[in-house]
C-alpha atoms as a printed R data frame, in Angstrom:
   type eleno elety resid chain resno       x       y      z
1  ATOM     1    CA   UNK     A     1 -18.897 -43.254 35.175
2  ATOM     2    CA   UNK     A     2 -17.022 -42.170 32.045
3  ATOM     3    CA   UNK     A     3 -17.188 -38.349 31.885
4  ATOM     4    CA   UNK     A     4 -15.245 -37.703 28.672
5  ATOM     5    CA   UNK     A     5 -17.314 -40.039 26.545
6  ATOM     6    CA   UNK     A     6 -17.913 -38.382 23.139
7  ATOM     7    CA   UNK     A     7 -21.526 -37.566 22.336
8  ATOM     8    CA   UNK     A     8 -23.198 -38.977 19.242
9  ATOM     9    CA   UNK     A     9 -25.102 -36.479 17.137
10 ATOM    10    CA   UNK     A    10 -26.851 -36.616 13.794
11 ATOM    11    CA   UNK     A    11 -23.724 -35.239 12.173
12 ATOM    12    CA   UNK     A    12 -21.240 -37.568 13.898
13 ATOM    13    CA   UNK     A    13 -19.072 -37.548 16.978
14 ATOM    14    CA   UNK     A    14 -18.646 -34.249 18.858
15 ATOM    15    CA   UNK     A    15 -15.779 -33.739 21.274
16 ATOM    16    CA   UNK     A    16 -14.796 -30.621 23.203
17 ATOM    17    CA   UNK     A    17 -11.606 -28.741 22.380
18 ATOM    18    CA   UNK     A    18  -9.259 -29.562 25.256
19 ATOM    19    CA   UNK     A    19  -5.977 -28.203 23.903
20 ATOM    20    CA   UNK     A    20  -5.373 -24.629 25.142
21 ATOM    21    CA   UNK     A    21  -3.369 -23.762 22.016
22 ATOM    22    CA   UNK     A    22  -6.258 -24.822 19.795
23 ATOM    23    CA   UNK     A    23  -8.658 -22.732 21.900
24 ATOM    24    CA   UNK     A    24  -6.412 -19.691 21.450
25 ATOM    25    CA   UNK     A    25  -6.172 -20.348 17.694
26 ATOM    26    CA   UNK     A    26  -9.962 -20.550 17.497
27 ATOM    27    CA   UNK     A    27 -10.352 -17.268 19.391
28 ATOM    28    CA   UNK     A    28  -7.859 -15.524 17.070
29 ATOM    29    CA   UNK     A    29  -9.640 -16.787 13.943
30 ATOM    30    CA   UNK     A    30 -13.007 -15.691 15.270
31 ATOM    31    CA   UNK     A    31 -11.640 -12.235 16.139
32 ATOM    32    CA   UNK     A    32 -10.569 -11.846 12.494
33 ATOM    33    CA   UNK     A    33 -14.119 -12.596 11.337
34 ATOM    34    CA   UNK     A    34 -15.785 -10.157 13.720
35 ATOM    35    CA   UNK     A    35 -16.728  -9.456 17.292
36 ATOM    36    CA   UNK     A    36 -20.064 -11.300 17.366
37 ATOM    37    CA   UNK     A    37 -18.805 -14.848 16.786
38 ATOM    38    CA   UNK     A    38 -15.803 -14.297 19.059
39 ATOM    39    CA   UNK     A    39 -18.041 -13.128 21.914
40 ATOM    40    CA   UNK     A    40 -20.444 -16.050 21.461
41 ATOM    41    CA   UNK     A    41 -17.535 -18.525 21.552
42 ATOM    42    CA   UNK     A    42 -15.838 -16.769 24.476
43 ATOM    43    CA   UNK     A    43 -19.055 -16.693 26.495
44 ATOM    44    CA   UNK     A    44 -19.679 -20.365 25.782
45 ATOM    45    CA   UNK     A    45 -16.249 -21.623 26.807
46 ATOM    46    CA   UNK     A    46 -16.221 -19.518 29.971
47 ATOM    47    CA   UNK     A    47 -19.757 -20.253 31.183
48 ATOM    48    CA   UNK     A    48 -20.462 -23.734 29.839
49 ATOM    49    CA   UNK     A    49 -23.762 -22.520 28.379
50 ATOM    50    CA   UNK     A    50 -25.120 -23.893 25.142
51 ATOM    51    CA   UNK     A    51 -25.372 -21.552 22.165
52 ATOM    52    CA   UNK     A    52 -29.186 -21.730 22.330
53 ATOM    53    CA   UNK     A    53 -29.020 -20.149 25.791
54 ATOM    54    CA   UNK     A    54 -26.364 -17.576 24.879
55 ATOM    55    CA   UNK     A    55 -28.177 -16.150 21.843
56 ATOM    56    CA   UNK     A    56 -31.283 -15.484 23.949
57 ATOM    57    CA   UNK     A    57 -29.373 -12.963 26.084
58 ATOM    58    CA   UNK     A    58 -30.152  -9.319 25.424
59 ATOM    59    CA   UNK     A    59 -29.228  -5.866 26.704
60 ATOM    60    CA   UNK     A    60 -31.842  -5.911 29.466
61 ATOM    61    CA   UNK     A    61 -30.371  -9.159 30.846
62 ATOM    62    CA   UNK     A    62 -27.108  -7.408 31.773
63 ATOM    63    CA   UNK     A    63 -28.266  -3.815 32.373
64 ATOM    64    CA   UNK     A    64 -30.855  -2.550 34.841
65 ATOM    65    CA   UNK     A    65 -33.425   0.195 34.167
66 ATOM    66    CA   UNK     A    66 -30.916   2.931 35.015
67 ATOM    67    CA   UNK     A    67 -28.512   1.533 32.402
68 ATOM    68    CA   UNK     A    68 -25.912   0.340 34.884
69 ATOM    69    CA   UNK     A    69 -24.473  -3.174 34.884
70 ATOM    70    CA   UNK     A    70 -26.340  -5.765 36.930
71 ATOM    71    CA   UNK     A    71 -24.328  -7.787 39.424
72 ATOM    72    CA   UNK     A    72 -25.778 -11.140 38.301
73 ATOM    73    CA   UNK     A    73 -27.471 -12.771 35.320
74 ATOM    74    CA   UNK     A    74 -29.977 -15.540 35.992
75 ATOM    75    CA   UNK     A    75 -30.635 -17.958 33.133
76 ATOM    76    CA   UNK     A    76 -32.971 -20.943 32.818
77 ATOM    77    CA   UNK     A    77 -31.282 -23.423 30.501
78 ATOM    78    CA   UNK     A    78 -33.434 -24.405 27.541
79 ATOM    79    CA   UNK     A    79 -32.472 -28.079 27.396
80 ATOM    80    CA   UNK     A    80 -32.335 -28.929 31.099
81 ATOM    81    CA   UNK     A    81 -34.532 -26.247 32.709
82 ATOM    82    CA   UNK     A    82 -31.746 -25.733 35.270
83 ATOM    83    CA   UNK     A    83 -31.393 -22.264 36.735
84 ATOM    84    CA   UNK     A    84 -27.888 -20.788 36.514
85 ATOM    85    CA   UNK     A    85 -26.747 -17.578 38.122
86 ATOM    86    CA   UNK     A    86 -23.600 -15.803 36.868
87 ATOM    87    CA   UNK     A    87 -21.690 -12.986 38.523
88 ATOM    88    CA   UNK     A    88 -20.791 -10.210 36.058
């Protein structure tokens, strides 16, 4: 099986960023533009979640009723319906 095969999309070929220097450059550029986009990108590259799953997260997903941080987040992926559990 060929795991690094580029995916075809409506807008052309999409390949992941594999170069660590390019990832760092991207993070720095996004930091300049604001916290929101940087955090979305950072969350995506560190969890492997799609953006459609990341943007659905809200305050109550990471905090319990007392306002303290939960130990885990459980997410059902939109595209695959897989359940993922992340330690915070």
